[in-house]
N, CA, C and O atoms as a GROMACS GRO file, in nm:
protein
  596
    1LEU      N    1   1.805   3.776   7.068
    1LEU     CA    2   1.691   3.738   7.131
    1LEU      C    3   1.667   3.604   7.226
    1LEU      O    4   1.743   3.513   7.192
    2PHE      N    5   1.598   3.576   7.313
    2PHE     CA    6   1.640   3.476   7.410
    2PHE      C    7   1.496   3.403   7.343
    2PHE      O    8   1.399   3.479   7.340
    3TRP      N    9   1.479   3.298   7.302
    3TRP     CA   10   1.394   3.198   7.250
    3TRP      C   11   1.405   3.050   7.251
    3TRP      O   12   1.520   3.007   7.265
    4SER      N   13   1.329   2.980   7.240
    4SER     CA   14   1.368   2.832   7.244
    4SER      C   15   1.236   2.743   7.158
    4SER      O   16   1.120   2.783   7.147
    5GLN      N   17   1.286   2.629   7.109
    5GLN     CA   18   1.197   2.562   7.030
    5GLN      C   19   1.223   2.412   7.064
    5GLN      O   20   1.314   2.350   7.009
    6LYS      N   21   1.148   2.361   7.148
    6LYS     CA   22   1.171   2.234   7.204
    6LYS      C   23   1.143   2.141   7.100
    6LYS      O   24   1.038   2.155   7.038
    7PRO      N   25   1.236   2.033   7.066
    7PRO     CA   26   1.238   1.930   6.959
    7PRO      C   27   1.113   1.830   6.992
    7PRO      O   28   1.099   1.762   7.094
    8ASN      N   29   1.029   1.839   6.882
    8ASN     CA   30   0.921   1.717   6.885
    8ASN      C   31   0.907   1.664   6.759
    8ASN      O   32   0.991   1.678   6.671
    9LEU      N   33   0.778   1.588   6.745
    9LEU     CA   34   0.765   1.533   6.600
    9LEU      C   35   0.720   1.606   6.488
    9LEU      O   36   0.692   1.560   6.378
   10ARG      N   37   0.716   1.718   6.524
   10ARG     CA   38   0.616   1.848   6.425
   10ARG      C   39   0.747   1.883   6.306
   10ARG      O   40   0.862   1.839   6.309
   11TRP      N   41   0.708   1.941   6.242
   11TRP     CA   42   0.798   1.974   6.156
   11TRP      C   43   0.884   2.105   6.210
   11TRP      O   44   1.007   2.101   6.222
   12GLN      N   45   0.802   2.226   6.242
   12GLN     CA   46   0.840   2.337   6.264
   12GLN      C   47   0.788   2.299   6.433
   12GLN      O   48   0.678   2.246   6.448
   13PRO      N   49   0.867   2.326   6.545
   13PRO     CA   50   0.802   2.320   6.679
   13PRO      C   51   0.754   2.461   6.711
   13PRO      O   52   0.809   2.550   6.647
   14GLU      N   53   0.664   2.494   6.794
   14GLU     CA   54   0.625   2.640   6.816
   14GLU      C   55   0.725   2.720   6.901
   14GLU      O   56   0.735   2.681   7.017
   15PRO      N   57   0.799   2.822   6.863
   15PRO     CA   58   0.892   2.885   6.958
   15PRO      C   59   0.841   2.979   7.054
   15PRO      O   60   0.749   3.059   7.037
   16VAL      N   61   0.911   2.962   7.157
   16VAL     CA   62   0.897   3.027   7.312
   16VAL      C   63   0.979   3.120   7.332
   16VAL      O   64   1.101   3.100   7.334
   17LEU      N   65   0.911   3.264   7.353
   17LEU     CA   66   1.004   3.367   7.356
   17LEU      C   67   1.015   3.404   7.520
   17LEU      O   68   0.917   3.398   7.595
   18ASN      N   69   1.143   3.443   7.561
   18ASN     CA   70   1.156   3.473   7.709
   18ASN      C   71   1.062   3.595   7.748
   18ASN      O   72   0.996   3.651   7.661
   19PRO      N   73   1.057   3.640   7.903
   19PRO     CA   74   1.004   3.737   7.900
   19PRO      C   75   1.082   3.862   7.854
   19PRO      O   76   1.205   3.869   7.845
   20THR      N   77   0.976   3.981   7.823
   20THR     CA   78   1.007   4.097   7.742
   20THR      C   79   1.117   4.188   7.787
   20THR      O   80   1.185   4.259   7.713
   21ASP      N   81   1.129   4.177   7.936
   21ASP     CA   82   1.265   4.263   8.007
   21ASP      C   83   1.382   4.211   7.970
   21ASP      O   84   1.472   4.282   7.923
   22ASP      N   85   1.392   4.085   7.987
   22ASP     CA   86   1.552   4.011   7.952
   22ASP      C   87   1.589   4.064   7.793
   22ASP      O   88   1.705   4.088   7.759
   23GLN      N   89   1.470   4.078   7.702
   23GLN     CA   90   1.525   4.069   7.580
   23GLN      C   91   1.581   4.192   7.529
   23GLN      O   92   1.667   4.184   7.441
   24THR      N   93   1.541   4.311   7.575
   24THR     CA   94   1.595   4.441   7.528
   24THR      C   95   1.697   4.494   7.622
   24THR      O   96   1.762   4.593   7.588
   25GLU      N   97   1.719   4.431   7.749
   25GLU     CA   98   1.858   4.472   7.808
   25GLU      C   99   1.968   4.398   7.732
   25GLU      O  100   2.070   4.454   7.694
   26ALA      N  101   1.942   4.270   7.712
   26ALA     CA  102   2.032   4.178   7.659
   26ALA      C  103   2.069   4.192   7.502
   26ALA      O  104   2.176   4.152   7.455
   27TYR      N  105   1.976   4.247   7.433
   27TYR     CA  106   1.985   4.336   7.305
   27TYR      C  107   2.086   4.426   7.318
   27TYR      O  108   2.193   4.402   7.262
   28LYS      N  109   2.069   4.542   7.391
   28LYS     CA  110   2.148   4.651   7.434
   28LYS      C  111   2.275   4.628   7.432
   28LYS      O  112   2.358   4.675   7.354
   29ARG      N  113   2.294   4.536   7.543
   29ARG     CA  114   2.438   4.502   7.575
   29ARG      C  115   2.504   4.419   7.473
   29ARG      O  116   2.626   4.436   7.465
   30HIS      N  117   2.461   4.347   7.406
   30HIS     CA  118   2.527   4.266   7.276
   30HIS      C  119   2.557   4.366   7.179
   30HIS      O  120   2.671   4.367   7.133
   31MET      N  121   2.462   4.464   7.136
   31MET     CA  122   2.478   4.552   7.041
   31MET      C  123   2.619   4.632   7.070
   31MET      O  124   2.722   4.642   7.004
   32ILE      N  125   2.583   4.681   7.183
   32ILE     CA  126   2.692   4.769   7.231
   32ILE      C  127   2.859   4.704   7.260
   32ILE      O  128   2.965   4.766   7.256
   33MET      N  129   2.840   4.592   7.283
   33MET     CA  130   2.971   4.490   7.277
   33MET      C  131   2.974   4.472   7.132
   33MET      O  132   3.090   4.452   7.096
   34GLN      N  133   2.909   4.471   7.056
   34GLN     CA  134   2.952   4.444   6.875
   34GLN      C  135   3.002   4.575   6.850
   34GLN      O  136   3.115   4.578   6.802
   35GLN      N  137   2.942   4.693   6.871
   35GLN     CA  138   3.015   4.817   6.816
   35GLN      C  139   3.140   4.813   6.889
   35GLN      O  140   3.235   4.834   6.814
   36HIS      N  141   3.168   4.795   6.996
   36HIS     CA  142   3.322   4.803   7.058
   36HIS      C  143   3.401   4.700   6.976
   36HIS      O  144   3.521   4.728   6.966
   37VAL      N  145   3.370   4.610   6.927
   37VAL     CA  146   3.470   4.506   6.857
   37VAL      C  147   3.474   4.540   6.718
   37VAL      O  148   3.583   4.535   6.660
   38TYR      N  149   3.345   4.581   6.642
   38TYR     CA  150   3.365   4.592   6.526
   38TYR      C  151   3.369   4.743   6.479
   38TYR      O  152   3.416   4.768   6.369
   39GLY      N  153   3.315   4.853   6.567
   39GLY     CA  154   3.315   4.984   6.528
   39GLY      C  155   3.212   5.034   6.444
   39GLY      O  156   3.155   4.947   6.378
   40GLY      N  157   3.169   5.163   6.428
   40GLY     CA  158   3.095   5.206   6.292
   40GLY      C  159   2.958   5.130   6.339
   40GLY      O  160   2.927   5.068   6.441
   41LYS      N  161   2.883   5.165   6.208
   41LYS     CA  162   2.723   5.113   6.239
   41LYS      C  163   2.709   4.971   6.217
   41LYS      O  164   2.802   4.906   6.170
   42LEU      N  165   2.592   4.919   6.249
   42LEU     CA  166   2.579   4.768   6.240
   42LEU      C  167   2.425   4.766   6.171
   42LEU      O  168   2.338   4.850   6.193
   43VAL      N  169   2.412   4.655   6.084
   43VAL     CA  170   2.284   4.614   6.028
   43VAL      C  171   2.266   4.494   6.046
   43VAL      O  172   2.336   4.405   5.997
   44ILE      N  173   2.155   4.473   6.129
   44ILE     CA  174   2.064   4.345   6.145
   44ILE      C  175   1.975   4.288   6.036
   44ILE      O  176   1.863   4.336   6.016
   45VAL      N  177   2.026   4.181   5.962
   45VAL     CA  178   1.945   4.139   5.847
   45VAL      C  179   1.856   4.029   5.870
   45VAL      O  180   1.898   3.914   5.859
   46ASN      N  181   1.714   4.058   5.908
   46ASN     CA  182   1.639   3.924   5.960
   46ASN      C  183   1.569   3.878   5.849
   46ASN      O  184   1.496   3.950   5.781
   47LEU      N  185   1.593   3.745   5.825
   47LEU     CA  186   1.572   3.645   5.730
   47LEU      C  187   1.457   3.555   5.771
   47LEU      O  188   1.409   3.474   5.691
   48VAL      N  189   1.416   3.569   5.888
   48VAL     CA  190   1.291   3.494   5.931
   48VAL      C  191   1.144   3.485   5.829
   48VAL      O  192   1.130   3.573   5.745
   49ASN      N  193   1.081   3.418   5.837
   49ASN     CA  194   0.978   3.396   5.750
   49ASN      C  195   0.845   3.490   5.829
   49ASN      O  196   0.800   3.460   5.940
   50GLN      N  197   0.805   3.590   5.760
   50GLN     CA  198   0.725   3.686   5.800
   50GLN      C  199   0.582   3.645   5.841
   50GLN      O  200   0.508   3.722   5.901
   51ARG      N  201   0.545   3.508   5.803
   51ARG     CA  202   0.434   3.447   5.847
   51ARG      C  203   0.434   3.312   5.922
   51ARG      O  204   0.538   3.252   5.895
   52GLY      N  205   0.372   3.258   5.987
   52GLY     CA  206   0.335   3.126   6.047
   52GLY      C  207   0.410   3.167   6.208
   52GLY      O  208   0.387   3.271   6.268
   53ARG      N  209   0.496   3.063   6.252
   53ARG     CA  210   0.553   3.059   6.366
   53ARG      C  211   0.658   3.164   6.369
   53ARG      O  212   0.658   3.257   6.450
   54GLU      N  213   0.731   3.149   6.295
   54GLU     CA  214   0.839   3.258   6.308
   54GLU      C  215   0.822   3.389   6.283
   54GLU      O  216   0.919   3.465   6.280
   55LYS      N  217   0.710   3.426   6.264
   55LYS     CA  218   0.670   3.580   6.264
   55LYS      C  219   0.675   3.626   6.407
   55LYS      O  220   0.706   3.742   6.431
   56ARG      N  221   0.646   3.542   6.504
   56ARG     CA  222   0.650   3.576   6.667
   56ARG      C  223   0.786   3.638   6.681
   56ARG      O  224   0.804   3.752   6.722
   57VAL      N  225   0.892   3.542   6.638
   57VAL     CA  226   1.023   3.575   6.681
   57VAL      C  227   1.072   3.681   6.578
   57VAL      O  228   1.170   3.734   6.629
   58GLY      N  229   1.050   3.731   6.462
   58GLY     CA  230   1.072   3.835   6.374
   58GLY      C  231   0.991   3.968   6.454
   58GLY      O  232   1.046   4.078   6.456
   59GLY      N  233   0.885   3.952   6.505
   59GLY     CA  234   0.804   4.066   6.501
   59GLY      C  235   0.880   4.111   6.644
   59GLY      O  236   0.904   4.231   6.660
   60GLU      N  237   0.924   3.999   6.763
   60GLU     CA  238   0.962   4.033   6.870
   60GLU      C  239   1.130   4.107   6.845
   60GLU      O  240   1.176   4.183   6.930
   61LEU      N  241   1.186   4.080   6.752
   61LEU     CA  242   1.300   4.129   6.722
   61LEU      C  243   1.296   4.300   6.695
   61LEU      O  244   1.368   4.386   6.744
   62ASP      N  245   1.175   4.313   6.590
   62ASP     CA  246   1.122   4.443   6.580
   62ASP      C  247   1.120   4.532   6.648
   62ASP      O  248   1.170   4.644   6.640
   63ARG      N  249   1.042   4.468   6.740
   63ARG     CA  250   0.988   4.537   6.870
   63ARG      C  251   1.099   4.586   6.967
   63ARG      O  252   1.099   4.694   7.027
   64VAL      N  253   1.212   4.472   6.975
   64VAL     CA  254   1.322   4.520   7.054
   64VAL      C  255   1.406   4.623   7.022
   64VAL      O  256   1.446   4.716   7.093
   65VAL      N  257   1.432   4.593   6.891
   65VAL     CA  258   1.503   4.713   6.792
   65VAL      C  259   1.462   4.852   6.817
   65VAL      O  260   1.543   4.943   6.832
   66LEU      N  261   1.329   4.867   6.820
   66LEU     CA  262   1.256   4.979   6.821
   66LEU      C  263   1.263   5.047   6.962
   66LEU      O  264   1.286   5.167   6.971
   67ARG      N  265   1.242   4.968   7.069
   67ARG     CA  266   1.250   5.008   7.196
   67ARG      C  267   1.368   5.036   7.258
   67ARG      O  268   1.373   5.109   7.356
   68ALA      N  269   1.480   4.974   7.201
   68ALA     CA  270   1.627   4.993   7.236
   68ALA      C  271   1.680   5.135   7.199
   68ALA      O  272   1.747   5.212   7.268
   69HIS      N  273   1.625   5.154   7.048
   69HIS     CA  274   1.677   5.275   6.983
   69HIS      C  275   1.820   5.321   7.009
   69HIS      O  276   1.860   5.416   7.076
   70LEU      N  277   1.895   5.215   6.928
   70LEU     CA  278   2.025   5.228   6.930
   70LEU      C  279   2.064   5.297   6.784
   70LEU      O  280   2.042   5.242   6.676
   71ASP      N  281   2.121   5.417   6.798
   71ASP     CA  282   2.139   5.469   6.671
   71ASP      C  283   2.230   5.428   6.569
   71ASP      O  284   2.224   5.452   6.448
   72PHE      N  285   2.314   5.361   6.633
   72PHE     CA  286   2.396   5.296   6.531
   72PHE      C  287   2.391   5.184   6.463
   72PHE      O  288   2.476   5.141   6.385
   73VAL      N  289   2.261   5.124   6.504
   73VAL     CA  290   2.189   5.017   6.444
   73VAL      C  291   2.051   5.013   6.364
   73VAL      O  292   1.945   5.057   6.408
   74ARG      N  293   2.070   4.950   6.235
   74ARG     CA  294   1.975   4.945   6.152
   74ARG      C  295   1.908   4.770   6.126
   74ARG      O  296   1.970   4.668   6.097
   75LEU      N  297   1.763   4.791   6.152
   75LEU     CA  298   1.713   4.665   6.137
   75LEU      C  299   1.669   4.630   5.964
   75LEU      O  300   1.590   4.712   5.917
   76ASN      N  301   1.701   4.548   5.897
   76ASN     CA  302   1.658   4.523   5.771
   76ASN      C  303   1.574   4.383   5.764
   76ASN      O  304   1.646   4.285   5.783
   77ALA      N  305   1.426   4.350   5.739
   77ALA     CA  306   1.376   4.260   5.729
   77ALA      C  307   1.356   4.233   5.581
   77ALA      O  308   1.315   4.314   5.499
   78PHE      N  309   1.397   4.093   5.556
   78PHE     CA  310   1.389   4.057   5.434
   78PHE      C  311   1.303   3.919   5.445
   78PHE      O  312   1.364   3.837   5.514
   79ASP      N  313   1.182   3.871   5.398
   79ASP     CA  314   1.109   3.761   5.426
   79ASP      C  315   1.185   3.647   5.308
   79ASP      O  316   1.138   3.620   5.198
   80PHE      N  317   1.288   3.604   5.354
   80PHE     CA  318   1.369   3.494   5.248
   80PHE      C  319   1.260   3.384   5.187
   80PHE      O  320   1.254   3.352   5.068
   81HIS      N  321   1.182   3.336   5.287
   81HIS     CA  322   1.093   3.216   5.242
   81HIS      C  323   1.016   3.252   5.135
   81HIS      O  324   1.003   3.175   5.040
   82LYS      N  325   0.941   3.407   5.138
   82LYS     CA  326   0.862   3.443   5.038
   82LYS      C  327   0.940   3.505   4.914
   82LYS      O  328   0.889   3.503   4.802
   83GLU      N  329   1.043   3.550   4.934
   83GLU     CA  330   1.119   3.615   4.853
   83GLU      C  331   1.206   3.503   4.738
   83GLU      O  332   1.219   3.523   4.618
   84CYS      N  333   1.245   3.415   4.796
   84CYS     CA  334   1.329   3.316   4.739
   84CYS      C  335   1.276   3.172   4.719
   84CYS      O  336   1.349   3.076   4.698
   85GLN      N  337   1.117   3.166   4.729
   85GLN     CA  338   1.080   3.029   4.713
   85GLN      C  339   1.118   2.966   4.582
   85GLN      O  340   1.166   3.019   4.481
   86ALA      N  341   1.081   2.829   4.608
   86ALA     CA  342   1.124   2.749   4.466
   86ALA      C  343   1.289   2.755   4.405
   86ALA      O  344   1.324   2.739   4.288
   87LEU      N  345   1.360   2.779   4.504
   87LEU     CA  346   1.504   2.793   4.466
   87LEU      C  347   1.532   2.903   4.364
   87LEU      O  348   1.613   2.892   4.271
   88ASN      N  349   1.444   3.027   4.394
   88ASN     CA  350   1.463   3.159   4.304
   88ASN      C  351   1.596   3.232   4.403
   88ASN      O  352   1.575   3.332   4.472
   89TRP      N  353   1.704   3.176   4.397
   89TRP     CA  354   1.824   3.257   4.439
   89TRP      C  355   1.833   3.404   4.369
   89TRP      O  356   1.887   3.486   4.444
   90GLY      N  357   1.797   3.450   4.258
   90GLY     CA  358   1.826   3.563   4.179
   90GLY      C  359   1.735   3.662   4.277
   90GLY      O  360   1.777   3.778   4.278
   91ARG      N  361   1.631   3.640   4.349
   91ARG     CA  362   1.569   3.746   4.437
   91ARG      C  363   1.637   3.789   4.548
   91ARG      O  364   1.587   3.878   4.616
   92LEU      N  365   1.787   3.722   4.591
   92LEU     CA  366   1.852   3.802   4.681
   92LEU      C  367   1.900   3.907   4.627
   92LEU      O  368   1.959   3.982   4.706
   93GLY      N  369   1.894   3.944   4.505
   93GLY     CA  370   1.927   4.080   4.428
   93GLY      C  371   1.852   4.171   4.523
   93GLY      O  372   1.919   4.261   4.574
   94ILE      N  373   1.723   4.162   4.555
   94ILE     CA  374   1.623   4.266   4.626
   94ILE      C  375   1.702   4.304   4.771
   94ILE      O  376   1.714   4.418   4.816
   95LEU      N  377   1.748   4.192   4.826
   95LEU     CA  378   1.841   4.224   4.955
   95LEU      C  379   1.950   4.321   4.954
   95LEU      O  380   1.973   4.416   5.030
   96LYS      N  381   2.021   4.270   4.837
   96LYS     CA  382   2.153   4.354   4.812
   96LYS      C  383   2.090   4.512   4.786
   96LYS      O  384   2.126   4.600   4.865
   97GLU      N  385   2.019   4.538   4.702
   97GLU     CA  386   1.946   4.670   4.674
   97GLU      C  387   1.935   4.758   4.800
   97GLU      O  388   1.983   4.868   4.824
   98GLN      N  389   1.839   4.657   4.890
   98GLN     CA  390   1.813   4.708   5.029
   98GLN      C  391   1.947   4.751   5.103
   98GLN      O  392   1.952   4.856   5.167
   99LEU      N  393   2.024   4.689   5.095
   99LEU     CA  394   2.146   4.716   5.182
   99LEU      C  395   2.266   4.795   5.089
   99LEU      O  396   2.381   4.801   5.134
  100ARG      N  397   2.238   4.845   4.979
  100ARG     CA  398   2.323   4.919   4.869
  100ARG      C  399   2.404   5.033   4.973
  100ARG      O  400   2.526   5.046   4.982
  101GLY      N  401   2.329   5.089   5.027
  101GLY     CA  402   2.387   5.229   5.097
  101GLY      C  403   2.518   5.184   5.191
  101GLY      O  404   2.630   5.236   5.190
  102GLU      N  405   2.468   5.064   5.280
  102GLU     CA  406   2.568   5.017   5.380
  102GLU      C  407   2.653   4.928   5.302
  102GLU      O  408   2.766   4.921   5.349
  103ILE      N  409   2.633   4.862   5.202
  103ILE     CA  410   2.754   4.790   5.123
  103ILE      C  411   2.859   4.884   5.081
  103ILE      O  412   2.978   4.857   5.097
  104THR      N  413   2.821   4.986   5.030
  104THR     CA  414   2.908   5.094   4.952
  104THR      C  415   2.995   5.138   5.062
  104THR      O  416   3.117   5.123   5.058
  105GLU      N  417   2.904   5.217   5.205
  105GLU     CA  418   2.980   5.284   5.282
  105GLU      C  419   3.083   5.166   5.364
  105GLU      O  420   3.197   5.204   5.390
  106PHE      N  421   3.054   5.057   5.395
  106PHE     CA  422   3.145   4.964   5.474
  106PHE      C  423   3.228   4.925   5.392
  106PHE      O  424   3.330   4.885   5.448
  107GLY      N  425   3.230   4.918   5.238
  107GLY     CA  426   3.341   4.876   5.134
  107GLY      C  427   3.363   4.696   5.153
  107GLY      O  428   3.463   4.630   5.124
  108CYS      N  429   3.248   4.653   5.205
  108CYS     CA  430   3.228   4.508   5.181
  108CYS      C  431   3.109   4.457   5.214
  108CYS      O  432   3.030   4.519   5.286
  109PHE      N  433   3.081   4.317   5.155
  109PHE     CA  434   2.949   4.259   5.202
  109PHE      C  435   2.986   4.153   5.225
  109PHE      O  436   3.084   4.117   5.161
  110ARG      N  437   2.930   4.063   5.320
  110ARG     CA  438   2.962   3.931   5.342
  110ARG      C  439   2.798   3.876   5.402
  110ARG      O  440   2.739   3.943   5.487
  111LEU      N  441   2.750   3.770   5.353
  111LEU     CA  442   2.656   3.723   5.388
  111LEU      C  443   2.653   3.644   5.512
  111LEU      O  444   2.549   3.643   5.578
  112ASN      N  445   2.744   3.586   5.545
  112ASN     CA  446   2.793   3.506   5.663
  112ASN      C  447   2.880   3.584   5.745
  112ASN      O  448   2.996   3.609   5.715
  113ALA      N  449   2.808   3.633   5.872
  113ALA     CA  450   2.939   3.721   5.954
  113ALA      C  451   3.009   3.607   6.006
  113ALA      O  452   3.127   3.641   6.002
  114PHE      N  453   3.003   3.496   6.050
  114PHE     CA  454   3.093   3.408   6.089
  114PHE      C  455   3.231   3.419   6.114
  114PHE      O  456   3.292   3.375   6.017
  115ASP      N  457   3.305   3.460   6.202
  115ASP     CA  458   3.447   3.470   6.184
  115ASP      C  459   3.513   3.565   6.086
  115ASP      O  460   3.630   3.547   6.052
  116PHE      N  461   3.428   3.683   6.033
  116PHE     CA  462   3.439   3.758   5.948
  116PHE      C  463   3.548   3.851   6.003
  116PHE      O  464   3.640   3.887   5.930
  117HIS      N  465   3.536   3.899   6.162
  117HIS     CA  466   3.623   3.992   6.194
  117HIS      C  467   3.762   3.935   6.200
  117HIS      O  468   3.850   4.020   6.187
  118LYS      N  469   3.804   3.804   6.216
  118LYS     CA  470   3.934   3.764   6.209
  118LYS      C  471   3.983   3.759   6.075
  118LYS      O  472   4.103   3.782   6.061
  119GLU      N  473   3.897   3.727   5.946
  119GLU     CA  474   3.939   3.718   5.828
  119GLU      C  475   3.992   3.891   5.777
  119GLU      O  476   4.087   3.920   5.704
  120CYS      N  477   3.899   3.981   5.842
  120CYS     CA  478   3.930   4.128   5.780
  120CYS      C  479   4.065   4.163   5.850
  120CYS      O  480   4.145   4.230   5.784
  121GLN      N  481   4.098   4.123   5.979
  121GLN     CA  482   4.200   4.134   6.041
  121GLN      C  483   4.341   4.069   5.974
  121GLN      O  484   4.449   4.127   5.974
  122ALA      N  485   4.316   3.945   5.921
  122ALA     CA  486   4.402   3.867   5.872
  122ALA      C  487   4.458   3.952   5.728
  122ALA      O  488   4.575   3.962   5.692
  123LEU      N  489   4.319   4.014   5.652
  123LEU     CA  490   4.361   4.069   5.524
  123LEU      C  491   4.410   4.225   5.541
  123LEU      O  492   4.455   4.293   5.449
  124ASN      N  493   4.394   4.268   5.674
  124ASN     CA  494   4.456   4.436   5.694
  124ASN      C  495   4.345   4.526   5.635
  124ASN      O  496   4.370   4.643   5.604
  125TRP      N  497   4.222   4.473   5.619
  125TRP     CA  498   4.128   4.576   5.586
  125TRP      C  499   4.112   4.670   5.688
  125TRP      O  500   4.045   4.768   5.652
  126GLY      N  501   4.144   4.672   5.784
  126GLY     CA  502   4.093   4.797   5.899
  126GLY      C  503   3.971   4.783   5.935
  126GLY      O  504   3.909   4.678   5.922
  127ARG      N  505   3.913   4.917   5.999
  127ARG     CA  506   3.774   4.923   6.041
  127ARG      C  507   3.667   4.909   5.935
  127ARG      O  508   3.645   4.984   5.841
  128LEU      N  509   3.604   4.800   5.969
  128LEU     CA  510   3.463   4.787   5.889
  128LEU      C  511   3.363   4.760   5.933
  128LEU      O  512   3.361   4.696   6.038
  129GLY      N  513   3.230   4.804   5.863
  129GLY     CA  514   3.123   4.767   5.959
  129GLY      C  515   3.062   4.653   5.916
  129GLY      O  516   3.058   4.640   5.794
  130ILE      N  517   3.018   4.577   5.976
  130ILE     CA  518   2.970   4.451   5.954
  130ILE      C  519   2.836   4.433   5.986
  130ILE      O  520   2.774   4.464   6.087
  131LEU      N  521   2.788   4.355   5.838
  131LEU     CA  522   2.634   4.330   5.835
  131LEU      C  523   2.631   4.199   5.926
  131LEU      O  524   2.702   4.100   5.906
  132LYS      N  525   2.538   4.212   6.031
  132LYS     CA  526   2.500   4.092   6.112
  132LYS      C  527   2.391   4.055   6.067
  132LYS      O  528   2.328   4.130   5.992
  133GLU      N  529   2.343   3.936   6.099
  133GLU     CA  530   2.231   3.887   6.023
  133GLU      C  531   2.166   3.768   6.132
  133GLU      O  532   2.235   3.729   6.226
  134GLN      N  533   2.050   3.724   6.112
  134GLN     CA  534   1.993   3.608   6.125
  134GLN      C  535   1.994   3.498   6.015
  134GLN      O  536   1.934   3.525   5.911
  135LEU      N  537   2.051   3.386   6.026
  135LEU     CA  538   2.061   3.293   5.937
  135LEU      C  539   1.963   3.207   5.941
  135LEU      O  540   1.907   3.171   6.045
  136ARG      N  541   1.936   3.169   5.827
  136ARG     CA  542   1.842   3.042   5.799
  136ARG      C  543   1.931   2.914   5.770
  136ARG      O  544   2.050   2.927   5.742
  137GLY      N  545   1.863   2.776   5.776
  137GLY     CA  546   1.909   2.678   5.712
  137GLY      C  547   1.924   2.684   5.593
  137GLY      O  548   2.021   2.624   5.546
  138GLU      N  549   1.846   2.749   5.513
  138GLU     CA  550   1.868   2.759   5.346
  138GLU      C  551   1.974   2.826   5.327
  138GLU      O  552   2.039   2.784   5.232
  139ILE      N  553   2.030   2.939   5.397
  139ILE     CA  554   2.153   2.988   5.352
  139ILE      C  555   2.294   2.945   5.404
  139ILE      O  556   2.336   2.936   5.519
  140THR      N  557   2.349   2.924   5.286
  140THR     CA  558   2.529   2.903   5.351
  140THR      C  559   2.633   2.995   5.297
  140THR      O  560   2.617   3.084   5.213
  141GLU      N  561   2.722   2.966   5.348
  141GLU     CA  562   2.811   3.092   5.328
  141GLU      C  563   2.823   3.116   5.168
  141GLU      O  564   2.842   3.031   5.081
  142PHE      N  565   2.807   3.242   5.154
  142PHE     CA  566   2.816   3.305   5.011
  142PHE      C  567   2.967   3.368   5.023
  142PHE      O  568   3.034   3.359   4.920
  143GLY      N  569   3.012   3.414   5.104
  143GLY     CA  570   3.159   3.465   5.072
  143GLY      C  571   3.161   3.621   5.072
  143GLY      O  572   3.059   3.674   5.116
  144CYS      N  573   3.251   3.695   5.033
  144CYS     CA  574   3.276   3.849   5.040
  144CYS      C  575   3.233   3.875   4.887
  144CYS      O  576   3.240   3.786   4.802
  145VAL      N  577   3.188   4.000   4.860
  145VAL     CA  578   3.139   4.059   4.726
  145VAL      C  579   3.199   4.205   4.741
  145VAL      O  580   3.186   4.271   4.844
  146CYS      N  581   3.275   4.257   4.612
  146CYS     CA  582   3.321   4.386   4.628
  146CYS      C  583   3.167   4.464   4.639
  146CYS      O  584   3.053   4.426   4.614
  147ALA      N  585   3.217   4.572   4.681
  147ALA     CA  586   3.112   4.678   4.705
  147ALA      C  587   3.060   4.737   4.567
  147ALA      O  588   3.138   4.729   4.472
  148PHE      N  589   2.937   4.794   4.549
  148PHE     CA  590   2.917   4.845   4.435
  148PHE      C  591   2.970   4.977   4.395
  148PHE      O  592   2.991   5.064   4.480
  149SER      N  593   2.997   4.999   4.248
  149SER     CA  594   3.077   5.121   4.234
  149SER      C  595   2.954   5.214   4.202
  149SER      O  596   2.972   5.334   4.181
   0.00000   0.00000   0.00000
C-alpha cells in the first residue's frame, strides 16, 4: 500500500493513504511479480493494530486484497497489539494455528521474510511458498521453524 506518516512530536502520527486507484493496481503488479519470483501461493500476514490510527491502513489492505481478487493470495489478519499485549509472546501460537495449513503445505515457516528467497536457494530447498507479512517494530527476526507434523 502507498501511505505515509509525517514525523511530528506525537507518539503515532496519523497515516495518510494515497488515492485508491493507485493502491489496487500497484498491489496487483506487486503480487504478480512476487508469484513469478517465488511461485505458488502467497499469504499476507497483517499485523497492524485493528484499532486506532493503524486501523485505516489495515482496512485499506483488506479492501485492496478483496478488490484485486487474486486466487493465489490469502490475507490473514492478526491483531498483534491485542493478542500479544504485555509481552505475552505465547499468543503467537494463535497465529501459527491460523497459518497451519500453509505452513504444512509450504514446508517451512518464517516470520521475517527479508532475504528468505536467497536463503532458500542457498539451502537448495527448491520451490517454496513464501509467507509475506507486514512487520511491526515489536517483531524481530524469529528464523525458520519446521512444518507441523
